N, C-alpha and C positions, 0 to 999 in steps of 0.2 A: 664622568661622560668622557667619552673616548672623544680622540681629536678627528678622527675618522673611520666609518664604521662601512665597510662593503658588505652587501648582502646578495650572493648568488649573481653576480656580476658577469654578464656575457655580452661580445661583440661580435656579430656577424657582417662579414663582407661578402658582396657577390662579386666572382672574379669574370670578367669577359672573355671569352676566346672567340677567335677569328672562325666562321663558318666557312665551308666549301660553296657557298653562293657567291657567283660573280658579281649580282647587283640583287636589290631588293626593290620589288614591287609594290605600287599601293596596296593591291590586293593583298599583299603578304603583311603589310603594316596595318591595315583594317583586320585581319583577321588575326594578330598576334592579338591587339589590343581588346578586340572581344574575347578571345581567351583569358585574357588577365580580369575583364570584367567579371566574368562567369565565376572564374575561381574567387575572386574577391566576395561575390554573393555567398558561395557555397561556405566560404571560410572567412567571416567578417571580422573575426579577431586574428587572424592572419595563421591560425594553426596549421594550414595545409599549404602555406606559402611559401613555395620551394625554386628554386633557380629555374631559368627557361634554358631552353635547349640552346647550347653554344655560352653558356656560363655553367659556374658551380659555384657552392657555398664554402667560403672560408672564415672558419671560428676564430678570431684573434684571441678571444678569451671565452673560456668556458666553465662556469658555474663557481667564479672565484668569490670567497670570503673570507674578510680579513679586518681585524680591527687594532688599530693604533691607538695607543694613549697618548693622551696629552704631553709633550716633552718629548717624545720618542724620538730617535736617532735612528732610524732605519735604511738600509739598503736593501734595492730591489736588484735580483740578480738573477742571470739565466742567459742562455745562449741566444744567437740571432734569432730573432722570428718566435722568441718565446711568449710575447704579448707585453713585454714592458712598457714600451713606448705607448699602446694602444691604453693600456691602463692610466697611466698619466695624463695622457690626453683627455681620458672621462673624469678624471679628476681634476683637472684644469676647466673643465667645462669648454674644452674646444669640439669635441666629437660626445655625441650624444650614446649610452649602451643600447644595445636589444633587449634586453631582459636584465633584471636585476635594480637594486638601489644602493645609491650612497648618499651618506649623512657626512655632511663637512662641519664643524663647528669651530667657524670662527674664517678670517679673510685668508684667501689663499693668493700667494706670489709665486709665479713659475718661469723655469728657464729651460725652454725646451729646443728642439734645434732652431739653428741661426733662422733668423727671419719672422719667427714667432715672436708675437708680440708689442713689436715697433711699428708705426707706419714709417714706409721707406720714403716719402715726401715730405716727412716734418724733420727738423733738426734734434741733435741731439739733446739739447735744454727742454724743447716742445714736448717729445717723447718723455722724459722726467715726470714731467707735470700729468702727461696723459695718464704715464701709468699708475701714478699715486690718485689720479681721478677716479680711476676704473677700481681701485682697492676702496674709496670711499672715503680718501684722505681731504681733508680742506687744503687750500692754496697757503696757509699758514703752516699748516703741519708738513708739507711736502719742503718750503722753503727752509725749515727748519733743519732738514735733512740733506739741502742740496750741495754745501760747500763739500759734504763728507763724500755725498756718491760721484760727485766731480774727482777728488781729490783719490779717491780709491781706483777708479777706472783709467785715470790718466789720458783723459781725452779731454784736457780743458782748451787746447788750442783749436779743437774742431769740433766745440759746442755747439756753433751756428751753423754746422753744415749738415744738409740731409743724411741721414744716417746710411742712404740709399749708396752713397760714396764711401762709406766706410770699409776697412778692411775685414774681414772675418774675425780676427783679433781684436780688433778696436770694437767690434759690435758686442763681441762677446762679453769684453770686459766692462762695457756700459749697461748690457743687459742684466750681467750677474751684480753687478755694483746698485742698480736699481731693485732688481728683487730682493737683495739680502737687506738694502738699507731700509726700505719703506717697510711702515708698519704693518706687517701680517702676522697672521699667528700660525700659518703652515706654508712652509718654503719648500718648492717641488724643482728638484735639480736632474737635469737628465745629463746623458753623456757628452753633451755639449762644452763640457769644460775641457774637452781633448784637443779643442781648437786653439786654445790659448798656450803661450809657452810656459817652460817649467816652472820659473819664477813665480807666475802669476797663478798657476795652479796650487801651488805651496801655499800665497797670498788667499787665496779663496778656500781653502781647507781651512787655514785658520780663522777665517771670516766665518765659515759656516759653525765651527766650534765654537767660537763666541756667541753666535746667534741662538746656537742649542741649548747654551748655559742661561741665555734667558728666557728658558722654558718655551721655546717655540718648538713647532714640529718639523723635521725635516724628513722628505722623502728623497732618496739620492739613488740614482742609478747611475753604474759605472761597471765596465769591464776589467777595472783595475784592483784585483781584491786586495792588495796593499792600502788603497786609500779606503776602501768599507771597513777595513778592518781597523784603521785608525779613526775614522769618524764616526761610524755607527755603534749603538748600544744593542740592535739586534736587526735581523736581516729576513728576508722572505725569498725564496725560491720559485722563479715560475719556469713552466716546462712545456712546449705545445699548448700555450694557453691556460693553463692550469696550475694552481697552487700546489706544489708539491710539498714545502716545508717552511715554517715559519721557527726561528725560534734564536739560539745564541748565535752570534757571527760565525766561530770559528768551525762549529756543527754544519750549519748551512754551506759554508763555503766547501766543507770536505765534500758533503754530497754534491754539489756542483760540480768540483772535480772529479767525483767518480761517474757522472754522468758524459762528462769528457772522455774519463777511462773507457768507458763501456765501448764507445764510437770508436776506439783506436785500436790499431795493430800490433803486432809485435815486430813486424817490420815494412817500411816503406821504401819504395823504389822514385827515382824521379829520371827525367828526360836528360838527356846530355845537352846543356844550352849550348850552342856552338858559337855564341857571340861573347861568351865569358873566356878568359883565358885559362880559368880553372873550374871545375863544377863539382858537386856533390852529387854522387849517384844511388847511393843507399845508405839507410841507418838502420839497424839491427838492435834489440836488446836480448841477450841471452842469459842463462844462468851459467854457473861454475862447469856443468857439464859440457858446455856449448849449445843447449836446447836452446830455441825462442821462449821466451818468457814474458810477461807482464806482471805475474804474481810472485811476491818475493817474501820469505820471512826476514825478519829483522835481524838474524846473523848470516845471511847468505849473500854470497859475491854477486856482485851485478856487473855484467859486460856490455859494454856499449860499443858496436864496431861501425865505423864510417868507411866507406868507400868513397874515394873521388879522383877526378883524372886532373891532370896538370898537362896544359896544351901547350904552354909557354914557360920555358924554365923562368922560376921566380925565387929572389933573394928574400928569405923572412918570410914566405908564406906560413902560415898558422891556422890549424883548425882548432875551432873551439865549442867544446861542451858544455851547455849550461842546463842545470837542474832546478827547477822551480816546485813548490809545494804550494798548494793554493794559489798559484799565480805569483807567488812570491819568491824572487831567486833565491837559491840556498848555497849550490855550488856552481863554481865558474873556473874552468881550466882549460889551458892551452894544451897540445900536442907537443908543445917544445919547452916547457915548462922546465923538462932536466938539461937544457941545452943552455951552457953559457954565452954562445953565439949563434945566431940564429942561422939554420941551414940554407943553403941553396937547393930548391924542389926542382929537379930534372923532369924533362918530360916522363910521362907515365900515367899507368894506374898502382894507386896508394890504398893500402889499408889501415887505417887507425885503430888500434884497441884503446879504450880506457874501461881501467878495472877498479871498481868501488869495492873496498875493503867490507866484509860484513861487522855489524855494530858501526855504522857510520852515519847512517839514516834514519831519523825517527819512524815509527809506523806513520802511515799517511799515504795522500795517494802524488804523485809527482808525473812532472812532464819533462821530457828531454827536448832540448834546443839546438842548432848545432849552425856555425858560421865558418866563412872561410874566408881570409882577406891578409893582409900585410899593416904592419904599424902605421900606415898611410891611408890604406883604403880597402874600404869593405867591400870586398867580390859579391858574397853570397849569404842571406840569412834565412834559416829555414827555422820558425818559431814552433814550440810545442809539436814536434812532429808526431812523437811518440809518447804514450803515457805508461807507469806501471803503477803497482799499489804494493805496501811494505805492511806486512802483519805481525803482530806478536803471538806467533805462534810457539816459538820454543823456549820463549822466557817469560817468566811471570815478572811482569814490569809493576806491580803494585806499589811497591815499596822503592822503585826507581827513579831518579831524576829526569828520565828519557821517556817515560811514561808519555804517551800520545799526547793527553790532553795538557800536559804540564809546559811550563815555558821553555824557549829554545827552539831553535830550528836543525840542531844535527846534535849526536851524541859526542860530548865531550871527550877528546883525547887523553885530557890530563889526569894524573892519577894522584890519590890521596894517601896521604900518610898521618894517620892519628897516633901519638904517642902520649903518655904521661908524664907530666914535667915536674909534678909534686904530687905526694900522696895524701890522702884524705886525711 
């Protein structure tokens, strides 16, 4: 029996738009009500029920079907607006679907956006007992977990303070601790963990892994592909409200990266920010012939060009290029890596070229980020501004260590020498 079974799930919202009317008279209200009544009589099951004038329908989810086995750790990924949060709200019984059916086998604990699940006027202590009661736990069961919840959340000093006075970090720590420690069968966690500091995020990842090893089912939404890869045993990709793919984590992340790639250009320009002492003006990706491209063979040289302007002479100014695969950083390089002493950049326009030899990066989808700053101060940071794809066109990698599906992020520059040291 699956932990979660989702069948043809759809969720519709009606978006209201301002109309050109300056005011609405009583006759307009009456006429509008009459139109709705007639439409309801004609279509008692809602089949012809559309949006009114001045509004439009938006389907956050459309015919999503998904089955999640007991004990699975599944990552739900997708771009902003893909429907991830809507899906989790339906599974958490916060909102109802427009169509479709969800079957949940077990108790559900969820950690969604900050503010969900706790009563702001109640203290941290009272909210712990309230959440436990909602899950159907007895006071004795909650008390047996109470000390572990408080220790994990690190909010002992503020336990008898109303949670409306908590910082967002304190709130998330307590909310996660409650959701993870109380006896639920299914744990749902949204991107809310991004609010916590890096140390607490690592602590949460460890706790979720421990929870999963106890046989509980986890649904985890994150834009951090490294966290998805580390925690999850499978993944599902949502795109524009539809389930695009479900399967092994690496393949789903690869498809997600391709969606990003398809929306990217081979070059981008930026407005010169007069408030900054230096500004990045453009980033281009080219092949060895100097042509703009975002598709390469594994043996091709890749050239990244960055144009930037220095408006105030700066000592130690460094341009950085970072390449990421599946949102995990693979290469990180400064334009000053060959300099023993950081140079003084005088005022002027600069073109920095970063050449990546062929047979450096494995096949896959990559994004390029760039930043400008000194060792003491970051001036500008442009994340994932361009994307490109590397394919295995010219080389049969079946027997190679750097085949796309095999471990490793880059092609090893090391050389093997094997020789016989003793005859058979």
